[in-house]
A tleap script that builds the chain and sets N, CA, C and O, in Angstrom:
source leaprc.protein.ff14SB
mol = sequence {
  NMET ALA LYS THR GLU GLU GLN GLU LEU ILE
  ALA GLN ILE SER ARG LEU TYR VAL GLU LEU
  ARG THR TYR LYS LYS ALA ILE THR ASN PRO
  PRO SER TRP ILE ASP THR LYS ILE LEU MET
  ASP THR VAL PHE GLN LEU GLU ALA GLU VAL
  ARG GLU LEU GLU ALA GLU LEU GLU VAL HIE
  GLN LEU ILE LEU ARG MET PHE ASP SER MET
  GLN THR VAL ALA PRO CLYS
}
set mol.1.N position { 0.821 -1.197 0.000 }
set mol.1.CA position { 0.000 0.000 0.000 }
set mol.1.C position { 0.866 1.263 0.000 }
set mol.1.O position { 0.522 2.247 -0.655 }
set mol.2.N position { 1.964 1.242 0.715 }
set mol.2.CA position { 2.827 2.415 0.797 }
set mol.2.C position { 3.421 2.756 -0.565 }
set mol.2.O position { 3.520 3.928 -0.928 }
set mol.3.N position { 3.814 1.738 -1.312 }
set mol.3.CA position { 4.373 1.983 -2.636 }
set mol.3.C position { 3.335 2.629 -3.545 }
set mol.3.O position { 3.668 3.498 -4.350 }
set mol.4.N position { 2.086 2.212 -3.422 }
set mol.4.CA position { 1.026 2.779 -4.251 }
set mol.4.C position { 0.864 4.269 -3.956 }
set mol.4.O position { 0.698 5.068 -4.878 }
set mol.5.N position { 0.909 4.643 -2.692 }
set mol.5.CA position { 0.812 6.054 -2.323 }
set mol.5.C position { 1.988 6.831 -2.887 }
set mol.5.O position { 1.825 7.941 -3.394 }
set mol.6.N position { 3.166 6.247 -2.796 }
set mol.6.CA position { 4.373 6.887 -3.319 }
set mol.6.C position { 4.255 7.057 -4.836 }
set mol.6.O position { 4.592 8.111 -5.375 }
set mol.7.N position { 3.782 6.029 -5.511 }
set mol.7.CA position { 3.620 6.105 -6.962 }
set mol.7.C position { 2.599 7.163 -7.347 }
set mol.7.O position { 2.780 7.866 -8.341 }
set mol.8.N position { 1.536 7.283 -6.577 }
set mol.8.CA position { 0.522 8.292 -6.857 }
set mol.8.C position { 1.083 9.703 -6.675 }
set mol.8.O position { 0.799 10.589 -7.481 }
set mol.9.N position { 1.873 9.917 -5.626 }
set mol.9.CA position { 2.506 11.218 -5.423 }
set mol.9.C position { 3.437 11.551 -6.580 }
set mol.9.O position { 3.445 12.680 -7.072 }
set mol.10.N position { 4.212 10.579 -7.008 }
set mol.10.CA position { 5.132 10.789 -8.128 }
set mol.10.C position { 4.349 11.124 -9.396 }
set mol.10.O position { 4.745 12.009 -10.154 }
set mol.11.N position { 3.247 10.425 -9.627 }
set mol.11.CA position { 2.420 10.701 -10.808 }
set mol.11.C position { 1.826 12.109 -10.747 }
set mol.11.O position { 1.795 12.816 -11.754 }
set mol.12.N position { 1.356 12.514 -9.566 }
set mol.12.CA position { 0.791 13.863 -9.414 }
set mol.12.C position { 1.849 14.925 -9.685 }
set mol.12.O position { 1.583 15.917 -10.364 }
set mol.13.N position { 3.046 14.715 -9.152 }
set mol.13.CA position { 4.140 15.664 -9.361 }
set mol.13.C position { 4.483 15.751 -10.844 }
set mol.13.O position { 4.687 16.843 -11.374 }
set mol.14.N position { 4.546 14.621 -11.501 }
set mol.14.CA position { 4.856 14.596 -12.935 }
set mol.14.C position { 3.808 15.354 -13.736 }
set mol.14.O position { 4.148 16.135 -14.625 }
set mol.15.N position { 2.541 15.127 -13.425 }
set mol.15.CA position { 1.458 15.838 -14.132 }
set mol.15.C position { 1.562 17.349 -13.914 }
set mol.15.O position { 1.357 18.132 -14.842 }
set mol.16.N position { 1.880 17.749 -12.686 }
set mol.16.CA position { 1.994 19.180 -12.408 }
set mol.16.C position { 3.186 19.791 -13.140 }
set mol.16.O position { 3.110 20.929 -13.603 }
set mol.17.N position { 4.294 19.042 -13.249 }
set mol.17.CA position { 5.452 19.548 -13.994 }
set mol.17.C position { 5.111 19.758 -15.467 }
set mol.17.O position { 5.548 20.739 -16.069 }
set mol.18.N position { 4.340 18.853 -16.046 }
set mol.18.CA position { 3.921 19.010 -17.440 }
set mol.18.C position { 3.073 20.269 -17.588 }
set mol.18.O position { 3.276 21.066 -18.503 }
set mol.19.N position { 2.123 20.432 -16.676 }
set mol.19.CA position { 1.262 21.613 -16.697 }
set mol.19.C position { 2.078 22.881 -16.493 }
set mol.19.O position { 1.840 23.895 -17.150 }
set mol.20.N position { 3.033 22.819 -15.587 }
set mol.20.CA position { 3.888 23.973 -15.298 }
set mol.20.C position { 4.694 24.383 -16.531 }
set mol.20.O position { 4.813 25.570 -16.834 }
set mol.21.N position { 5.244 23.400 -17.237 }
set mol.21.CA position { 5.996 23.708 -18.461 }
set mol.21.C position { 5.096 24.402 -19.486 }
set mol.21.O position { 5.527 25.336 -20.162 }
set mol.22.N position { 3.861 23.949 -19.600 }
set mol.22.CA position { 2.922 24.545 -20.550 }
set mol.22.C position { 2.679 26.016 -20.211 }
set mol.22.O position { 2.706 26.875 -21.093 }
set mol.23.N position { 2.446 26.297 -18.942 }
set mol.23.CA position { 2.197 27.681 -18.538 }
set mol.23.C position { 3.441 28.545 -18.683 }
set mol.23.O position { 3.341 29.715 -19.052 }
set mol.24.N position { 4.600 27.990 -18.401 }
set mol.24.CA position { 5.837 28.774 -18.546 }
set mol.24.C position { 6.103 29.101 -20.012 }
set mol.24.O position { 6.606 30.180 -20.325 }
set mol.25.N position { 5.769 28.171 -20.917 }
set mol.25.CA position { 5.902 28.459 -22.349 }
set mol.25.C position { 4.954 29.587 -22.742 }
set mol.25.O position { 5.316 30.472 -23.517 }
set mol.26.N position { 3.751 29.547 -22.208 }
set mol.26.CA position { 2.763 30.582 -22.528 }
set mol.26.C position { 3.220 31.950 -22.027 }
set mol.26.O position { 2.926 32.972 -22.647 }
set mol.27.N position { 3.930 31.968 -20.921 }
set mol.27.CA position { 4.418 33.242 -20.371 }
set mol.27.C position { 5.473 33.854 -21.277 }
set mol.27.O position { 5.513 35.072 -21.455 }
set mol.28.N position { 6.336 33.006 -21.857 }
set mol.28.CA position { 7.412 33.544 -22.691 }
set mol.28.C position { 6.890 34.167 -23.976 }
set mol.28.O position { 7.507 35.086 -24.515 }
set mol.29.N position { 5.769 33.680 -24.466 }
set mol.29.CA position { 5.189 34.229 -25.690 }
set mol.29.C position { 3.663 34.170 -25.595 }
set mol.29.O position { 3.023 33.388 -26.298 }
set mol.30.N position { 3.089 34.995 -24.727 }
set mol.30.CA position { 1.645 34.898 -24.485 }
set mol.30.C position { 0.826 35.479 -25.637 }
set mol.30.O position { 1.207 36.482 -26.240 }
set mol.31.N position { -0.291 34.841 -25.929 }
set mol.31.CA position { -1.220 35.452 -26.887 }
set mol.31.C position { -1.731 36.776 -26.320 }
set mol.31.O position { -1.746 36.974 -25.105 }
set mol.32.N position { -2.138 37.657 -27.183 }
set mol.32.CA position { -2.557 38.996 -26.739 }
set mol.32.C position { -3.802 38.963 -25.859 }
set mol.32.O position { -4.015 39.880 -25.065 }
set mol.33.N position { -4.613 37.945 -25.981 }
set mol.33.CA position { -5.863 37.884 -25.236 }
set mol.33.C position { -5.695 37.298 -23.833 }
set mol.33.O position { -6.654 37.255 -23.062 }
set mol.34.N position { -4.483 36.845 -23.497 }
set mol.34.CA position { -4.254 36.244 -22.176 }
set mol.34.C position { -3.620 37.265 -21.240 }
set mol.34.O position { -2.663 37.949 -21.603 }
set mol.35.N position { -4.158 37.357 -20.053 }
set mol.35.CA position { -3.611 38.237 -19.019 }
set mol.35.C position { -2.390 37.551 -18.396 }
set mol.35.O position { -2.519 36.494 -17.778 }
set mol.36.N position { -1.223 38.145 -18.559 }
set mol.36.CA position { 0.004 37.517 -18.059 }
set mol.36.C position { 0.026 37.435 -16.533 }
set mol.36.O position { 0.692 36.562 -15.976 }
set mol.37.N position { -0.683 38.319 -15.855 }
set mol.37.CA position { -0.750 38.236 -14.393 }
set mol.37.C position { -1.431 36.932 -13.982 }
set mol.37.O position { -0.997 36.270 -13.039 }
set mol.38.N position { -2.484 36.572 -14.681 }
set mol.38.CA position { -3.174 35.312 -14.377 }
set mol.38.C position { -2.242 34.133 -14.645 }
set mol.38.O position { -2.204 33.177 -13.871 }
set mol.39.N position { -1.494 34.205 -15.740 }
set mol.39.CA position { -0.525 33.140 -16.036 }
set mol.39.C position { 0.514 33.021 -14.926 }
set mol.39.O position { 0.822 31.918 -14.473 }
set mol.40.N position { 1.049 34.148 -14.492 }
set mol.40.CA position { 2.066 34.126 -13.437 }
set mol.40.C position { 1.493 33.594 -12.128 }
set mol.40.O position { 2.142 32.816 -11.430 }
set mol.41.N position { 0.287 34.013 -11.802 }
set mol.41.CA position { -0.354 33.512 -10.582 }
set mol.41.C position { -0.539 31.998 -10.654 }
set mol.41.O position { -0.348 31.291 -9.665 }
set mol.42.N position { -0.908 31.516 -11.823 }
set mol.42.CA position { -1.088 30.078 -12.012 }
set mol.42.C position { 0.242 29.347 -11.878 }
set mol.42.O position { 0.306 28.280 -11.268 }
set mol.43.N position { 1.301 29.914 -12.442 }
set mol.43.CA position { 2.636 29.304 -12.319 }
set mol.43.C position { 3.054 29.247 -10.852 }
set mol.43.O position { 3.549 28.220 -10.387 }
set mol.44.N position { 2.859 30.336 -10.128 }
set mol.44.CA position { 3.214 30.348 -8.705 }
set mol.44.C position { 2.419 29.301 -7.927 }
set mol.44.O position { 2.955 28.623 -7.051 }
set mol.45.N position { 1.144 29.181 -8.255 }
set mol.45.CA position { 0.298 28.196 -7.579 }
set mol.45.C position { 0.764 26.770 -7.897 }
set mol.45.O position { 0.841 25.923 -7.007 }
set mol.46.N position { 1.069 26.518 -9.153 }
set mol.46.CA position { 1.546 25.181 -9.537 }
set mol.46.C position { 2.881 24.858 -8.872 }
set mol.46.O position { 3.096 23.735 -8.415 }
set mol.47.N position { 3.772 25.837 -8.819 }
set mol.47.CA position { 5.067 25.620 -8.168 }
set mol.47.C position { 4.879 25.317 -6.683 }
set mol.47.O position { 5.572 24.464 -6.127 }
set mol.48.N position { 3.950 26.008 -6.049 }
set mol.48.CA position { 3.676 25.752 -4.630 }
set mol.48.C position { 3.114 24.345 -4.440 }
set mol.48.O position { 3.489 23.651 -3.495 }
set mol.49.N position { 2.220 23.920 -5.329 }
set mol.49.CA position { 1.663 22.574 -5.241 }
set mol.49.C position { 2.748 21.515 -5.427 }
set mol.49.O position { 2.764 20.502 -4.728 }
set mol.50.N position { 3.653 21.757 -6.374 }
set mol.50.CA position { 4.751 20.814 -6.616 }
set mol.50.C position { 5.630 20.716 -5.374 }
set mol.50.O position { 5.983 19.617 -4.948 }
set mol.51.N position { 5.986 21.864 -4.789 }
set mol.51.CA position { 6.822 21.853 -3.578 }
set mol.51.C position { 6.132 21.092 -2.450 }
set mol.51.O position { 6.768 20.315 -1.738 }
set mol.52.N position { 4.842 21.319 -2.294 }
set mol.52.CA position { 4.091 20.645 -1.235 }
set mol.52.C position { 4.072 19.127 -1.455 }
set mol.52.O position { 4.288 18.359 -0.517 }
set mol.53.N position { 3.816 18.707 -2.676 }
set mol.53.CA position { 3.786 17.271 -2.976 }
set mol.53.C position { 5.167 16.645 -2.853 }
set mol.53.O position { 5.298 15.516 -2.382 }
set mol.54.N position { 6.197 17.373 -3.274 }
set mol.54.CA position { 7.562 16.853 -3.130 }
set mol.54.C position { 7.934 16.698 -1.660 }
set mol.54.O position { 8.596 15.731 -1.285 }
set mol.55.N position { 7.514 17.643 -0.830 }
set mol.55.CA position { 7.778 17.533 0.610 }
set mol.55.C position { 7.023 16.342 1.193 }
set mol.55.O position { 7.560 15.601 2.016 }
set mol.56.N position { 5.785 16.163 0.766 }
set mol.56.CA position { 4.990 15.030 1.229 }
set mol.56.C position { 5.636 13.707 0.805 }
set mol.56.O position { 5.685 12.752 1.580 }
set mol.57.N position { 6.123 13.667 -0.421 }
set mol.57.CA position { 6.797 12.466 -0.920 }
set mol.57.C position { 8.066 12.182 -0.122 }
set mol.57.O position { 8.343 11.035 0.229 }
set mol.58.N position { 8.830 13.226 0.160 }
set mol.58.CA position { 10.060 13.059 0.931 }
set mol.58.C position { 9.769 12.512 2.327 }
set mol.58.O position { 10.457 11.608 2.799 }
set mol.59.N position { 8.750 13.060 2.984 }
set mol.59.CA position { 8.367 12.572 4.310 }
set mol.59.C position { 7.933 11.115 4.219 }
set mol.59.O position { 8.308 10.289 5.051 }
set mol.60.N position { 7.153 10.818 3.217 }
set mol.60.CA position { 6.674 9.453 3.002 }
set mol.60.C position { 7.854 8.494 2.832 }
set mol.60.O position { 7.877 7.420 3.433 }
set mol.61.N position { 8.824 8.880 2.020 }
set mol.61.CA position { 9.986 8.033 1.782 }
set mol.61.C position { 10.833 7.872 3.045 }
set mol.61.O position { 11.357 6.789 3.304 }
set mol.62.N position { 10.969 8.936 3.827 }
set mol.62.CA position { 11.719 8.849 5.081 }
set mol.62.C position { 11.049 7.892 6.061 }
set mol.62.O position { 11.715 7.092 6.718 }
set mol.63.N position { 9.741 7.985 6.150 }
set mol.63.CA position { 8.999 7.085 7.045 }
set mol.63.C position { 9.174 5.637 6.600 }
set mol.63.O position { 9.375 4.748 7.427 }
set mol.64.N position { 9.097 5.404 5.293 }
set mol.64.CA position { 9.292 4.044 4.778 }
set mol.64.C position { 10.695 3.522 5.097 }
set mol.64.O position { 10.861 2.367 5.491 }
set mol.65.N position { 11.699 4.383 4.923 }
set mol.65.CA position { 13.071 3.968 5.234 }
set mol.65.C position { 13.232 3.665 6.713 }
set mol.65.O position { 13.888 2.690 7.079 }
set mol.66.N position { 12.643 4.489 7.563 }
set mol.66.CA position { 12.715 4.241 9.003 }
set mol.66.C position { 12.027 2.926 9.349 }
set mol.66.O position { 12.553 2.135 10.131 }
set mol.67.N position { 10.870 2.696 8.774 }
set mol.67.CA position { 10.142 1.460 9.018 }
set mol.67.C position { 10.951 0.258 8.542 }
set mol.67.O position { 11.043 -0.752 9.240 }
set mol.68.N position { 11.537 0.373 7.347 }
set mol.68.CA position { 12.354 -0.719 6.812 }
set mol.68.C position { 13.566 -0.995 7.698 }
set mol.68.O position { 13.924 -2.150 7.927 }
set mol.69.N position { 14.196 0.071 8.195 }
set mol.69.CA position { 15.373 -0.135 9.049 }
set mol.69.C position { 14.977 -0.767 10.376 }
set mol.69.O position { 15.747 -1.536 10.950 }
set mol.70.N position { 13.792 -0.452 10.864 }
set mol.70.CA position { 13.327 -1.072 12.109 }
set mol.70.C position { 13.030 -2.551 11.882 }
set mol.70.O position { 13.232 -3.373 12.775 }
set mol.71.N position { 12.558 -2.882 10.706 }
set mol.71.CA position { 12.253 -4.270 10.402 }
set mol.71.C position { 13.520 -5.127 10.317 }
set mol.71.O position { 13.521 -6.290 10.720 }
set mol.72.N position { 14.597 -4.538 9.788 }
set mol.72.CA position { 15.840 -5.296 9.652 }
set mol.72.C position { 16.579 -5.414 10.980 }
set mol.72.O position { 17.337 -6.363 11.183 }
set mol.73.N position { 16.367 -4.457 11.892 }
set mol.73.CA position { 17.054 -4.483 13.190 }
set mol.73.C position { 16.294 -5.324 14.204 }
set mol.73.O position { 16.905 -5.950 15.070 }
set mol.74.N position { 14.989 -5.344 14.109 }
set mol.74.CA position { 14.163 -6.057 15.088 }
set mol.74.C position { 14.429 -7.566 15.036 }
set mol.74.O position { 14.511 -8.142 13.951 }
set mol.75.N position { 14.565 -8.209 16.206 }
set mol.75.CA position { 14.778 -9.653 16.205 }
set mol.75.C position { 13.507 -10.388 15.763 }
set mol.75.O position { 12.385 -9.946 16.010 }
set mol.76.N position { 13.725 -11.498 15.116 }
set mol.76.CA position { 12.588 -12.262 14.604 }
set mol.76.C position { 12.318 -13.478 15.438 }
set mol.76.O position { 11.392 -14.234 15.145 }
savepdb mol mol.pdb
quit
């Protein structure tokens, strides 16, 4: 179950990176009808979501490593 959660976090991060690249491309050459402030706000929001998910993934991985190390040290 833990691996599935980790895989889901990785998939979410990957999807957000794809979306982020799309918005960053739009910022470099925005169509005239798009408000660049809205684009920038969206980029900032996506970057914040990515950071949050990456932190969650890191915590998840640390907990798994701690659990695994306890399993190898514990007598059977």
